[in-house]
ZAKEBA-186067 format. One line per 2 residues: number of its first residue (from 1); for each residue x, y, z of N, C-alpha, C, O. Coordinates in pm, 1 decimal. Example, Ala and Ser with C-alpha at 12.3 -4.5 7.8 and 13.67 -1.06 7.14 Angstrom:
1 = 1319.0 -569.0 780.0 1230.0 -450.0 780.0 1320.0 -330.0 780.0 1423.6 -331.9 846.5; 1285.0 -225.0 708.0 1367.0 -106.0 714.0 1290.0 3.0 787.0 1340.9 113.8 803.9
END
This chain:
1 = -6249.4 -5371.9 8160.7 -6128.0 -5384.1 8085.4 -6049.7 -5253.3 8095.1 -6106.5 -5144.8 8082.6; -5922.3 -5264.5 8116.8 -5838.2 -5147.3 8138.8 -5761.9 -5112.4 8010.5 -5710.2 -5201.0 7942.5
3 = -5755.4 -4986.0 7978.7 -5684.2 -4940.8 7857.6 -5534.4 -4957.6 7876.5 -5482.0 -4943.1 7986.9; -5466.8 -4988.2 7767.0 -5321.4 -5003.6 7771.9 -5255.6 -4868.1 7790.5 -5298.4 -4768.7 7731.9
5 = -5152.2 -4864.6 7871.6 -5077.7 -4738.7 7883.4 -5008.4 -4706.3 7750.5 -4977.5 -4796.5 7672.7; -4984.4 -4578.7 7725.3 -4925.8 -4533.4 7597.6 -4790.9 -4596.4 7571.4 -4759.3 -4626.4 7456.2
7 = -4711.5 -4617.4 7672.1 -4577.9 -4672.4 7651.0 -4581.6 -4814.5 7597.6 -4494.8 -4851.4 7518.4; -4678.0 -4895.2 7637.5 -4683.1 -5032.7 7589.7 -4729.5 -5039.6 7445.0 -4691.5 -5132.2 7373.4
9 = -4810.5 -4944.4 7399.8 -4856.1 -4943.4 7260.0 -4744.2 -4895.0 7168.7 -4725.8 -4949.0 7059.6; -4669.8 -4794.2 7211.7 -4564.6 -4735.9 7127.7 -4439.5 -4821.4 7119.7 -4360.4 -4805.3 7026.7
11 = -4419.9 -4909.4 7212.2 -4294.5 -4984.4 7219.5 -4262.6 -5062.2 7091.6 -4150.4 -5049.3 7042.4; -4354.1 -5142.7 7033.8 -4315.8 -5217.2 6913.3 -4283.2 -5126.0 6794.8 -4191.7 -5155.5 6718.0
13 = -4355.5 -5017.6 6779.4 -4329.3 -4925.8 6668.0 -4200.5 -4849.4 6691.3 -4126.0 -4823.5 6596.8; -4173.5 -4813.6 6813.8 -4051.1 -4739.2 6844.0 -3928.0 -4820.1 6807.8 -3827.5 -4763.2 6765.4
15 = -3933.6 -4952.7 6823.8 -3820.1 -5036.7 6787.6 -3792.8 -5033.1 6637.0 -3677.7 -5042.9 6594.3; -3897.5 -5019.3 6557.5 -3878.9 -5012.0 6412.7 -3803.3 -4886.9 6370.6 -3727.6 -4889.3 6273.6
17 = -3823.6 -4779.1 6442.5 -3760.2 -4651.0 6408.4 -3647.1 -4616.6 6503.5 -3613.7 -4499.0 6517.9; -3588.1 -4713.6 6567.8 -3483.9 -4690.0 6666.8 -3360.0 -4627.9 6603.9 -3287.4 -4554.8 6671.4
19 = -3334.0 -4655.2 6476.2 -3215.8 -4597.5 6412.4 -3231.1 -4447.9 6389.5 -3131.0 -4378.4 6372.2; -3354.8 -4395.7 6389.0 -3377.3 -4253.1 6371.5 -3372.0 -4183.3 6506.9 -3291.3 -4092.7 6527.2
21 = -3455.9 -4224.5 6597.2 -3453.7 -4174.5 6733.9 -3531.4 -4271.2 6821.4 -3621.9 -4339.3 6773.2; -3497.7 -4277.9 6947.5 -3559.7 -4375.0 7035.8 -3698.7 -4334.0 7080.6 -3775.2 -4420.4 7123.6
23 = -3734.8 -4209.8 7072.9 -3862.7 -4163.8 7125.1 -3968.1 -4140.6 7016.9 -4065.8 -4070.0 7041.7; -3951.3 -4196.9 6899.9 -4048.0 -4179.8 6793.1 -4179.7 -4249.6 6827.7 -4179.4 -4360.1 6882.0
25 = -4290.1 -4185.9 6796.5 -4421.7 -4241.0 6828.5 -4491.7 -4289.4 6702.6 -4450.4 -4257.1 6591.3; -4594.8 -4364.8 6720.3 -4669.7 -4420.0 6607.6 -4729.8 -4310.6 6521.1 -4747.1 -4331.0 6400.9
27 = -4762.0 -4196.2 6577.6 -4821.9 -4087.5 6499.9 -4720.7 -4023.8 6406.0 -4760.3 -3958.9 6309.3; -4592.6 -4040.2 6431.1 -4488.4 -3983.1 6344.5 -4457.1 -4073.3 6225.8 -4383.4 -4031.9 6136.3
29 = -4509.6 -4193.2 6222.1 -4476.0 -4287.8 6117.0 -4508.5 -4232.9 5978.4 -4425.6 -4245.0 5888.2; -4624.2 -4173.8 5958.1 -4663.3 -4122.7 5826.4 -4571.3 -4009.0 5782.9 -4526.4 -4005.9 5668.4
31 = -4543.2 -3916.4 5872.8 -4455.5 -3805.5 5838.2 -4316.5 -3856.5 5801.8 -4254.6 -3806.1 5708.1; -4268.1 -3953.8 5873.5 -4136.6 -4009.7 5845.6 -4133.0 -4070.8 5705.4 -4035.6 -4050.5 5633.0
33 = -4234.7 -4143.6 5666.2 -4239.2 -4205.9 5534.3 -4244.3 -4101.3 5423.4 -4182.6 -4120.1 5318.6; -4316.1 -3992.4 5444.4 -4323.8 -3886.6 5344.1 -4186.8 -3823.0 5324.9 -4147.3 -3795.7 5211.6
35 = -4114.9 -3799.2 5431.0 -3981.4 -3741.0 5420.0 -3889.6 -3838.1 5348.6 -3812.0 -3797.8 5261.9; -3897.2 -3962.5 5383.2 -3812.5 -4062.8 5320.9 -3843.6 -4073.6 5172.0 -3751.4 -4080.5 5090.7
37 = -3969.8 -4075.1 5134.9 -4007.8 -4084.5 4994.1 -3964.0 -3961.5 4916.0 -3921.2 -3973.3 4801.2; -3974.2 -3844.3 4976.1 -3932.8 -3723.3 4905.2 -3782.2 -3721.1 4885.0 -3734.4 -3672.3 4782.7
39 = -3706.9 -3773.2 4980.8 -3562.4 -3779.2 4963.9 -3525.1 -3875.8 4852.1 -3434.2 -3848.5 4773.7; -3594.6 -3987.7 4845.1 -3569.2 -4083.2 4737.9 -3605.4 -4021.4 4603.5 -3532.5 -4038.4 4505.7
41 = -3715.6 -3951.1 4598.2 -3756.7 -3884.8 4474.2 -3653.3 -3781.9 4431.0 -3622.1 -3772.1 4312.3; -3599.8 -3705.5 4525.0 -3497.3 -3606.4 4493.4 -3372.2 -3673.3 4436.8 -3314.7 -3625.3 4339.1
43 = -3330.9 -3782.4 4497.2 -3214.0 -3853.9 4445.9 -3238.1 -3909.1 4305.9 -3149.1 -3904.4 4220.9; -3356.4 -3960.7 4282.0 -3388.6 -4011.6 4148.7 -3389.6 -3900.5 4044.8 -3343.0 -3919.8 3932.5
45 = -3442.5 -3784.4 4081.5 -3443.3 -3671.6 3988.1 -3302.3 -3623.4 3957.1 -3271.3 -3590.9 3842.5; -3216.6 -3618.6 4059.2 -3077.9 -3578.6 4036.6 -3007.3 -3678.4 3945.2 -2931.8 -3639.0 3856.4
47 = -3031.7 -3805.8 3966.8 -2970.7 -3906.9 3881.3 -3021.3 -3895.1 3738.1 -2943.7 -3905.9 3643.1; -3149.9 -3873.3 3723.0 -3207.8 -3862.2 3589.2 -3152.2 -3741.2 3515.6 -3130.8 -3746.7 3394.5
49 = -3128.8 -3633.0 3587.2 -3079.3 -3511.3 3523.1 -2931.4 -3521.1 3487.9 -2889.5 -3469.9 3384.1; -2852.0 -3585.5 3572.1 -2707.8 -3586.3 3552.1 -2650.7 -3718.8 3504.6 -2551.1 -3720.7 3432.2
51 = -2711.3 -3828.0 3543.6 -2649.8 -3956.5 3518.9 -2697.4 -4029.1 3396.0 -2652.1 -4140.7 3370.5; -2784.8 -3972.4 3320.3 -2838.2 -4042.5 3204.1 -2737.6 -4040.2 3089.7 -2658.4 -3946.9 3076.1
53 = -2742.6 -4142.1 3010.1 -2656.9 -4150.6 2893.2 -2723.2 -4074.4 2779.4 -2821.3 -4120.6 2721.0; -2669.2 -3957.8 2748.7 -2726.5 -3878.3 2640.0 -2668.7 -3925.2 2508.1 -2547.6 -3943.3 2495.4
55 = -2754.3 -3944.5 2411.2 -2706.2 -3991.7 2282.1 -2680.2 -3877.4 2185.6 -2614.9 -3897.7 2083.2; -2729.7 -3757.1 2215.6 -2706.9 -3641.4 2128.8 -2654.2 -3525.7 2213.2 -2707.4 -3495.6 2320.1
57 = -2550.6 -3462.6 2164.1 -2488.0 -3350.1 2233.3 -2506.5 -3225.1 2148.1 -2482.9 -3229.0 2027.3; -2548.1 -3114.9 2208.6 -2571.1 -2991.1 2134.6 -2450.8 -2899.1 2152.4 -2424.6 -2851.6 2262.9
59 = -2378.0 -2874.0 2044.4 -2261.3 -2785.2 2048.7 -2291.4 -2647.0 1992.3 -2200.0 -2567.9 1969.3; -2419.2 -2617.9 1969.9 -2455.8 -2488.1 1914.5 -2488.6 -2385.5 2022.5 -2500.0 -2266.5 1993.2
61 = -2503.7 -2429.9 2146.2 -2539.1 -2336.1 2253.7 -2425.3 -2237.5 2276.6 -2311.7 -2276.8 2303.3; -2456.8 -2111.5 2266.1 -2358.0 -2006.3 2287.4 -2269.5 -1978.5 2167.0 -2186.2 -1888.0 2172.0
63 = -2285.2 -2053.4 2059.7 -2204.0 -2032.7 1938.9 -2279.3 -1943.1 1841.0 -2402.4 -1941.7 1838.1; -2204.5 -1869.5 1762.2 -2264.6 -1782.2 1662.1 -2321.1 -1865.5 1548.0 -2262.1 -1966.1 1508.6
65 = -2435.3 -1823.6 1495.1 -2499.6 -1893.6 1383.4 -2457.7 -1835.4 1249.0 -2515.6 -1870.2 1146.1; -2357.3 -1746.8 1248.7 -2309.1 -1683.6 1125.5 -2165.1 -1727.4 1102.7 -2081.6 -1718.8 1192.7
67 = -2136.7 -1774.5 981.4 -2001.9 -1819.6 945.4 -1907.3 -1699.0 942.2 -1936.8 -1596.9 880.1; -1793.9 -1713.0 1009.9 -1698.7 -1601.2 1016.8 -1621.5 -1581.9 886.4 -1563.0 -1475.5 866.2
69 = -1619.4 -1680.7 798.0 -1549.1 -1667.8 670.8 -1642.6 -1616.4 561.7 -1608.5 -1521.5 491.1; -1759.6 -1677.6 547.0 -1851.8 -1643.2 438.5 -1962.3 -1545.5 480.7 -2035.4 -1494.9 395.6
71 = -1974.8 -1519.4 608.4 -2076.1 -1427.7 663.8 -2218.5 -1466.7 623.7 -2304.4 -1380.7 604.2; -2241.4 -1595.0 611.9 -2374.9 -1644.7 579.1 -2431.1 -1720.8 699.5 -2357.4 -1764.8 787.7
73 = -2561.3 -1734.5 700.2 -2630.4 -1802.5 810.1 -2605.5 -1952.5 800.7 -2618.2 -2011.7 693.5; -2569.6 -2014.2 914.4 -2541.9 -2157.4 916.6 -2666.7 -2234.7 958.5 -2760.8 -2178.7 1014.7
75 = -2664.9 -2364.4 929.8 -2777.9 -2452.8 956.5 -2736.7 -2553.5 1064.2 -2625.3 -2605.7 1062.4; -2829.2 -2580.2 1158.8 -2803.1 -2683.7 1258.2 -2813.1 -2820.1 1191.1 -2910.5 -2849.8 1122.0
77 = -2710.5 -2902.8 1212.8 -2704.6 -3034.4 1150.2 -2659.2 -3137.8 1252.7 -2573.6 -3110.0 1336.6; -2717.6 -3257.8 1245.1 -2678.6 -3368.2 1331.9 -2570.7 -3449.7 1261.6 -2591.3 -3497.3 1150.0
79 = -2454.9 -3465.8 1327.3 -2343.6 -3541.5 1270.5 -2300.0 -3647.7 1371.0 -2323.8 -3631.9 1490.7; -2236.7 -3755.8 1324.7 -2190.1 -3858.9 1417.9 -2068.4 -3812.0 1498.1 -1991.3 -3727.4 1452.8
81 = -2053.0 -3868.4 1617.6 -1935.8 -3841.9 1701.4 -1843.3 -3961.6 1687.9 -1886.1 -4075.8 1704.7; -1715.8 -3935.9 1657.6 -1615.9 -4040.3 1639.0 -1520.7 -4035.3 1758.3 -1466.3 -3929.7 1790.8
83 = -1501.0 -4150.1 1823.3 -1410.8 -4158.8 1938.3 -1285.5 -4236.0 1898.4 -1288.6 -4321.8 1810.2; -1176.9 -4203.8 1964.5 -1051.5 -4273.8 1939.6 -954.5 -4187.6 1860.9 -981.7 -4071.5 1830.2
85 = -840.3 -4247.8 1829.2 -738.3 -4177.1 1752.4 -769.9 -4187.1 1604.6 -796.7 -4295.3 1552.5; -766.6 -4074.4 1538.4 -794.1 -4070.0 1395.3 -660.0 -4057.4 1323.3 -585.5 -3962.7 1348.6
87 = -627.9 -4151.5 1233.9 -498.3 -4145.5 1166.2 -489.3 -4024.4 1073.7 -583.5 -3993.5 1000.7; -375.7 -3956.8 1077.8 -354.3 -3839.9 992.2 -276.0 -3880.8 867.9 -162.3 -3927.1 876.1
89 = -339.0 -3862.7 754.7 -271.8 -3886.8 626.9 -231.2 -3751.7 569.0 -263.8 -3647.2 625.5; -160.5 -3753.6 457.2 -123.0 -3627.4 391.1 -248.1 -3550.6 349.2 -254.5 -3428.3 361.2
91 = -348.0 -3625.1 299.6 -473.7 -3562.5 257.5 -545.1 -3496.5 376.7 -591.8 -3383.1 365.7; -553.5 -3566.7 489.7 -623.8 -3509.9 605.4 -548.8 -3391.0 665.4 -610.6 -3297.5 716.2
93 = -415.3 -3394.5 659.4 -337.4 -3278.8 707.8 -361.6 -3156.0 619.6 -380.3 -3045.0 669.4; -360.8 -3178.1 487.3 -384.6 -3067.5 393.8 -527.1 -3014.0 408.9 -549.6 -2893.1 403.0
95 = -621.8 -3103.7 428.2 -761.2 -3060.9 446.4 -777.2 -2980.4 575.3 -847.6 -2879.4 577.2; -712.7 -3024.1 681.9 -720.3 -2951.9 809.0 -659.5 -2812.6 795.2 -715.2 -2715.3 846.1
97 = -547.2 -2802.7 727.8 -482.2 -2673.0 708.6 -569.9 -2578.9 625.6 -580.3 -2460.2 656.7; -633.0 -2631.6 520.1 -718.2 -2548.6 434.5 -849.9 -2513.4 503.3 -907.1 -2407.5 477.2
99 = -897.7 -2600.4 590.1 -1029.5 -2577.8 651.2 -1031.8 -2458.0 746.3 -1136.1 -2394.4 762.2; -921.7 -2426.9 808.1 -923.1 -2316.6 904.5 -953.1 -2182.3 839.8 -1016.8 -2097.1 901.8
101 = -908.4 -2161.8 716.4 -928.7 -2032.2 649.8 -1034.2 -2034.6 539.6 -1090.1 -1930.1 506.4; -1062.6 -2152.0 481.8 -1149.0 -2159.7 365.2 -1286.6 -2218.1 395.2 -1387.6 -2165.4 348.7
103 = -1291.4 -2325.8 471.7 -1419.2 -2391.5 501.8 -1420.4 -2446.1 645.6 -1417.6 -2567.5 665.3; -1424.6 -2357.7 745.2 -1418.0 -2403.5 885.1 -1543.3 -2475.9 934.1 -1537.0 -2547.7 1033.9
105 = -1655.9 -2458.8 866.8 -1781.5 -2519.5 914.2 -1838.9 -2617.5 811.7 -1958.0 -2613.7 780.9; -1752.0 -2706.1 759.0 -1797.1 -2807.2 663.7 -1775.0 -2947.0 721.3 -1747.7 -3041.5 647.3
107 = -1786.7 -2959.5 851.9 -1756.9 -3087.5 917.3 -1862.0 -3193.0 885.3 -1981.2 -3164.1 874.7; -1814.4 -3315.2 870.5 -1903.0 -3429.0 846.2 -1914.3 -3516.7 969.4 -2000.0 -3604.9 975.3
109 = -1828.2 -3493.3 1068.5 -1831.0 -3565.4 1195.7 -1763.6 -3478.7 1300.8 -1701.2 -3377.6 1268.6; -1776.5 -3518.8 1426.5 -1713.3 -3448.7 1538.2 -1626.7 -3549.7 1611.7 -1667.2 -3664.1 1632.2
111 = -1507.2 -3506.8 1651.5 -1418.9 -3593.7 1728.2 -1458.8 -3582.2 1875.1 -1457.9 -3473.2 1932.3; -1493.3 -3694.2 1934.7 -1536.4 -3696.6 2074.3 -1419.8 -3720.0 2167.7 -1317.8 -3777.3 2129.4
113 = -1436.2 -3675.0 2290.5 -1333.3 -3692.6 2392.3 -1396.6 -3759.5 2513.7 -1472.9 -3695.9 2586.4; -1366.0 -3885.6 2536.2 -1425.2 -3959.2 2648.5 -1374.3 -3907.2 2782.6 -1443.1 -3922.0 2883.6
115 = -1254.7 -3846.3 2786.1 -1204.0 -3796.3 2913.2 -1286.9 -3679.3 2964.2 -1279.6 -3646.5 3082.6; -1365.6 -3615.3 2877.9 -1456.6 -3509.0 2921.8 -1586.1 -3567.6 2976.6 -1670.9 -3493.8 3026.8
117 = -1602.1 -3697.1 2967.7 -1722.7 -3761.2 3017.3 -1832.4 -3771.8 2913.5 -1945.2 -3808.0 2947.0; -1802.7 -3741.8 2790.8 -1903.9 -3745.6 2686.1 -1919.6 -3887.8 2633.1 -1820.9 -3956.3 2606.3
119 = -2044.6 -3931.3 2618.3 -2072.8 -4062.1 2559.8 -2171.6 -4047.8 2444.2 -2235.9 -4145.0 2404.5; -2183.3 -3928.2 2391.3 -2281.2 -3901.6 2285.5 -2245.6 -3975.8 2158.0 -2128.2 -3994.0 2125.8
121 = -2347.1 -4017.8 2086.7 -2327.3 -4085.3 1958.5 -2345.6 -3988.9 1841.7 -2293.6 -4011.5 1732.4; -2420.6 -3880.6 1866.3 -2442.3 -3776.9 1764.8 -2424.2 -3640.5 1830.0 -2436.9 -3624.7 1951.4
123 = -2394.3 -3543.3 1745.9 -2377.3 -3407.5 1795.0 -2447.0 -3310.8 1699.0 -2447.1 -3331.2 1577.6; -2505.5 -3206.5 1755.1 -2568.6 -3102.3 1674.1 -2468.4 -2987.9 1662.2 -2424.9 -2930.9 1762.2
125 = -2432.6 -2955.5 1538.4 -2336.0 -2848.3 1512.9 -2392.5 -2755.4 1406.0 -2490.3 -2787.8 1338.6; -2328.4 -2638.6 1391.9 -2362.7 -2548.1 1281.9 -2279.2 -2585.4 1160.1 -2157.9 -2603.8 1170.2
127 = -2344.8 -2596.2 1045.6 -2276.2 -2623.8 919.4 -2311.9 -2512.4 821.7 -2428.7 -2476.9 805.4; -2209.4 -2458.4 757.2 -2228.1 -2349.8 661.0 -2238.7 -2408.4 519.8 -2149.4 -2481.8 477.4
129 = -2346.3 -2377.4 446.3 -2358.8 -2428.3 308.4 -2246.2 -2379.3 217.4 -2200.6 -2452.9 129.8; -2201.6 -2256.3 237.6 -2091.3 -2203.1 157.0 -1959.9 -2274.4 188.8 -1876.7 -2294.0 100.2
131 = -1941.3 -2312.9 314.4 -1822.4 -2389.5 351.8 -1824.7 -2526.8 285.3 -1721.1 -2576.0 240.5; -1942.2 -2588.6 278.8 -1953.6 -2718.5 212.6 -1920.6 -2707.4 63.8 -1855.5 -2795.9 8.2
133 = -1965.4 -2598.1 -1.9 -1931.5 -2576.1 -143.0 -1781.6 -2556.0 -159.8 -1721.0 -2609.4 -252.7; -1721.8 -2478.2 -68.8 -1577.2 -2454.2 -74.7 -1500.2 -2584.7 -54.1 -1396.7 -2605.8 -117.2
135 = -1549.6 -2672.4 33.4 -1485.4 -2802.7 54.5 -1493.1 -2886.7 -72.3 -1394.9 -2950.7 -110.1; -1608.6 -2887.2 -138.3 -1622.7 -2963.1 -263.3 -1527.2 -2910.0 -370.7 -1466.9 -2987.7 -444.7
137 = -1514.0 -2778.0 -378.5 -1422.0 -2718.9 -476.4 -1277.5 -2755.7 -442.0 -1197.9 -2784.8 -531.3; -1244.0 -2754.4 -314.3 -1108.1 -2790.5 -271.3 -1078.9 -2936.3 -305.1 -971.0 -2968.6 -354.6
139 = -1175.6 -3024.7 -278.1 -1158.3 -3167.2 -309.5 -1140.6 -3186.5 -460.4 -1056.4 -3265.1 -503.8; -1220.3 -3114.4 -540.1 -1210.5 -3126.2 -686.5 -1075.2 -3077.9 -735.8 -1014.6 -3142.3 -821.4
141 = -1026.3 -2965.2 -683.4 -895.6 -2913.6 -725.6 -783.9 -3007.2 -681.6 -683.0 -3020.2 -750.9; -800.5 -3070.7 -570.4 -701.3 -3167.7 -522.1 -696.1 -3291.4 -612.9 -589.0 -3346.3 -638.9
143 = -814.4 -3334.3 -660.7 -819.7 -3447.8 -754.0 -752.2 -3412.9 -886.7 -682.9 -3494.9 -947.0; -774.8 -3287.4 -930.7 -712.2 -3243.8 -1056.9 -561.6 -3241.0 -1040.6 -489.2 -3282.7 -1131.0
145 = -513.2 -3193.0 -927.8 -368.6 -3189.6 -902.0 -312.5 -3330.0 -895.3 -201.9 -3355.4 -943.1; -387.7 -3421.0 -836.4 -342.4 -3559.7 -823.1 -334.5 -3629.8 -959.2 -239.4 -3702.5 -988.0
147 = -437.0 -3606.1 -1041.8 -438.7 -3671.9 -1174.5 -337.5 -3608.3 -1269.9 -296.0 -3672.9 -1366.2; -297.5 -3485.2 -1246.1 -201.7 -3415.5 -1332.3 -59.5 -3457.3 -1306.6 28.3 -3424.8 -1386.5
149 = -33.2 -3526.2 -1201.3 105.2 -3567.4 -1169.8 152.0 -3678.2 -1253.7 265.6 -3723.2 -1238.8
END
């Protein structure tokens, strides 16, 4: 019995890998699969790192943990993210104006921006306990002014 020449054995396998190169041999099949699998793994890892839908966004990275108004240590708090247009009433305009100087870190929610690519449902922010007290005092004084009219 005569042994088959190398070209006749490699021919069927070479046709399978013809899109890569015409001279691929059966011994290269394992190496080719390992490269292909590693490329797929790399793509999956990139997708997992960048393409996942994150439900919580951290806005405390790089931000100071000390309130610039009260000079007290702030606490990390999870708040909901609100998307869309928020209607401005007289009360919300007055609160926004007072919040910049009196209670800048008393937020109860964060306004999200979908054009930035954010799809988070919650956000971690710094909240100042003294700012929250100042907000309560402002709300109380506003109620007194309203009832006095």
